[in-house]
C-alpha positions, 0 to 999 in steps of 0.5 A: 710039581712046583713048576706046574703050580708056578705056571698055574699061578703065572696064568692066574696072575695074567688073568687077574692083570687083564681084568685090572685086579692088580692086587690079586695079580701081584698075589698070584705073581708072588705065589708063582715065584715062590713055587718056581724060584728062578723061573723067568716068566714068573719073575716077569709077571711079578715085575708087571704086578709091581709096576701096575701098583706103582712099585717101580723100584720093585718092578725094576728089580724083578725085570732085571732078575728075569733079564739076567736069566733071559738076556735075549728076550725083548719083552723082558728088556722092554719091561725093564726099560719101561720100569726103569723110566718110570723109576726115574732111571733114564740111563737104565731105560736106554740101556734096556731098550738098546738090549731089547732092540 
């Protein structure tokens, strides 16, 4: 079903990201979120895709959504902290780092 399609798209997004095909990675990440709305791994890879392309505000929004679903996940909190820092939000970055560790 849609969860399978979403996870396939997540894996495709990570593969494209690993090959530095960032436009493709973002497209796969958007497909993952469309197929599995609310799935934190799909939302996290969407944030990574946005961050890789310099959309730091969009990355913060995605990571914040994933962090709301998985508040105890250090990877998501670390991603949120990094994106916040890149977006110029030092206070947000510090808060996310505190949650991560």
